[in-house]
C-alpha positions as CSV (number, residue, x, y, z in Angstrom):
1,X,73.1,123.4,67.0
2,X,75.9,126.3,67.1
3,X,75.6,129.2,69.4
4,X,76.2,131.7,66.4
5,X,73.3,132.7,64.5
6,X,72.6,130.7,61.3
7,X,74.1,132.4,58.4
8,X,70.6,132.1,56.3
9,X,68.9,134.3,58.6
10,X,71.1,137.2,58.3
11,X,68.8,139.3,56.4
12,X,67.6,142.7,56.5
13,X,64.6,142.0,54.1
14,X,63.5,139.1,56.2
15,X,63.6,141.2,59.3
16,X,61.6,144.0,57.6
17,X,58.8,141.6,56.4
18,X,58.1,140.3,59.8
19,X,55.5,142.4,61.2
20,X,53.0,142.5,64.5
21,X,50.1,140.1,64.3
22,X,48.1,141.9,67.0
23,X,46.4,138.4,67.6
24,X,49.7,137.3,69.6
25,X,49.2,140.0,71.9
26,X,45.5,138.9,72.8
27,X,47.5,135.3,73.3
28,X,50.2,136.7,75.7
29,X,47.1,138.5,77.5
30,X,45.3,135.1,77.8
31,X,48.4,133.1,79.0
32,X,50.1,135.8,81.0
33,X,47.4,138.1,82.3
34,X,49.7,139.9,84.9
35,X,53.0,141.0,83.2
36,X,53.4,144.0,85.5
37,X,57.3,143.6,87.2
38,X,57.8,140.4,85.6
39,X,60.9,139.0,83.9
40,X,60.0,138.0,80.4
41,X,62.2,136.7,77.6
42,X,61.0,136.6,74.0
43,X,62.9,134.0,71.9
44,X,62.7,134.9,68.4
45,X,61.9,138.5,68.7
46,X,62.4,139.9,65.2
47,X,62.8,143.4,65.5
48,X,61.0,143.7,68.6
49,X,57.3,145.0,67.9
50,X,55.8,142.2,70.2
51,X,58.5,142.9,73.0
52,X,57.7,146.5,73.0
53,X,54.0,145.7,73.9
54,X,55.4,143.2,76.4
55,X,57.3,146.2,77.9
56,X,54.6,148.5,77.8
57,X,52.4,146.1,79.7
58,X,54.9,146.6,82.7
59,X,57.1,143.3,82.0
60,X,60.8,143.6,82.2
61,X,61.1,142.2,78.8
62,X,64.2,141.3,76.6
63,X,64.6,139.6,73.3
64,X,66.7,137.6,71.5
65,X,66.8,136.7,67.9
66,X,69.1,134.7,65.4
67,X,69.1,137.5,62.9
68,X,71.5,140.4,63.5
69,X,69.8,142.6,61.0
70,X,66.6,142.2,63.1
71,X,68.5,143.2,66.3
72,X,70.6,145.8,64.7
73,X,67.3,147.3,63.1
74,X,65.2,146.8,66.3
75,X,62.3,148.9,67.4
76,X,63.0,148.9,71.1
77,X,65.6,148.3,73.6
78,X,66.6,145.1,75.3
79,X,67.3,143.0,72.1
80,X,70.6,140.8,71.2
81,X,71.7,138.6,68.8
82,X,71.5,134.8,70.3
83,X,70.7,131.3,69.0
84,X,67.9,129.4,70.7
85,X,69.8,126.3,71.3
86,X,72.2,128.3,73.6
87,X,70.6,131.3,75.3
88,X,72.8,133.3,77.3
89,X,71.1,133.6,80.5
90,X,71.5,131.8,84.0
91,X,69.1,129.2,84.9
92,X,65.9,130.2,86.1
93,X,66.1,133.8,85.4
94,X,62.8,134.7,84.0
95,X,59.2,134.5,85.2
96,X,58.0,133.9,81.6
97,X,58.9,133.1,78.1
98,X,57.3,133.9,74.9
99,X,58.1,132.4,71.7
100,X,56.1,133.4,68.3
101,X,56.8,131.4,65.4
102,X,60.5,130.2,66.2
103,X,60.2,126.6,67.4
104,X,59.7,125.3,63.8
105,X,62.7,126.9,62.6
106,X,64.9,124.9,64.9
107,X,66.8,122.2,63.4
108,X,67.9,120.9,67.0
109,X,64.4,121.6,68.4
110,X,64.9,119.3,71.8
111,X,68.0,121.6,72.4
112,X,66.3,124.6,72.0
113,X,63.1,123.5,74.1
114,X,65.4,122.3,76.8
115,X,67.0,125.9,76.9
116,X,63.8,127.7,77.1
117,X,62.6,125.8,80.0
118,X,66.1,126.0,81.6
119,X,65.9,129.8,81.8
120,X,62.2,130.1,83.2
121,X,62.2,129.9,87.0
122,X,59.9,127.0,88.6
123,X,56.4,128.3,88.8
124,X,57.1,130.2,85.7
125,X,55.2,129.8,82.4
126,X,56.2,129.3,78.4
127,X,54.0,130.7,75.9
128,X,54.7,128.8,72.5
129,X,52.9,130.0,69.2
130,X,53.9,127.8,66.1
131,X,52.0,127.3,62.5
132,X,49.7,124.7,61.9
133,X,51.1,123.5,58.4
134,X,49.3,120.7,56.6
135,X,52.5,120.1,54.9
136,X,56.0,121.0,56.5
137,X,57.1,124.1,55.0
138,X,54.1,125.2,53.1
139,X,54.0,128.5,54.9
140,X,57.4,129.0,54.7
141,X,57.7,129.3,51.0
142,X,57.6,133.1,50.9
143,X,60.7,133.3,53.5
144,X,62.4,130.5,51.4
145,X,62.2,133.3,48.5
146,X,63.8,135.9,50.8
147,X,66.4,133.9,52.3
148,X,67.6,131.4,49.5
149,X,65.8,132.7,46.4
150,X,64.6,129.3,46.2
151,X,60.9,128.1,47.2
152,X,62.1,124.7,47.2
153,X,64.0,125.2,50.2
154,X,61.2,125.8,52.4
155,X,61.6,122.8,54.6
156,X,65.0,124.1,55.4
157,X,63.2,127.1,57.1
158,X,60.6,125.5,58.7
159,X,62.3,122.2,59.6
160,X,59.9,121.0,62.1
161,X,56.0,120.0,61.7
162,X,54.5,120.6,65.0
163,X,51.1,119.9,66.5
164,X,50.6,120.2,70.2
165,X,50.3,116.5,70.5
166,X,54.0,116.6,69.0
167,X,55.2,119.2,71.0
168,X,54.2,117.7,74.2
169,X,56.0,114.5,73.4
170,X,59.0,116.5,72.8
171,X,58.7,118.0,76.2
172,X,58.1,114.7,78.0
173,X,61.7,114.7,79.5
174,X,61.5,118.4,80.6
175,X,60.1,119.8,83.9
176,X,57.3,121.3,82.4
177,X,53.4,120.5,82.9
178,X,51.3,121.2,79.7
179,X,48.3,123.6,80.7
180,X,46.5,124.1,77.4
181,X,46.7,124.4,73.8
182,X,44.5,125.4,70.8
183,X,44.2,126.1,67.3
184,X,43.4,129.7,65.6
185,X,42.5,130.7,62.1
186,X,43.2,134.1,63.1
187,X,46.0,135.7,61.0
188,X,47.0,132.3,59.5
189,X,46.5,128.6,60.9
190,X,48.6,128.6,64.1
191,X,48.6,126.8,67.2
192,X,49.3,128.0,70.9
193,X,50.8,126.0,73.4
194,X,51.1,126.9,77.3
195,X,53.3,124.8,79.8
196,X,54.0,125.6,83.5
197,X,57.6,125.3,84.6
198,X,57.7,122.7,87.6
199,X,60.2,122.3,90.2
200,X,60.9,123.5,93.6
């Protein structure tokens, strides 16, 4: 996948319709109970609403998003435009990584996951939240209308249909250990998976 942001995501409307789901902060607190002083990266930060809360929890948190309009209209400092498949950070830079409803958008999912693992230090943690879609792209129909003016392009928006089992299988070649996953109806049907970064 190119390091340039996908052109389809260069949308102010898309940036503005993505709002904070308070349940995601609950998941962060559950998976990452002590953020004070930690270096945290949010991949797919949108306009930075969750990022702002991470910073208020005491984390040194920064975020990246593929949508230049989201970053240009961000709600907080510490945001930059970047593609998940080519994160502009050194290896083992972060204590934790949070990514909410991003991995289902990645055509080159394995590359994106490898990049996320790469930038987390051994002993760190990755928190991934992604939709529980009975049919791939089902929850992406409104986004397809915003980005493409065509609901039938929803599978170009959500190009991965993931479950915890499928996600674990995609990460078997990476130095991570699966800690826990679960399903929630809160907000909308979605999965949460937490992985610990291995290594000396």
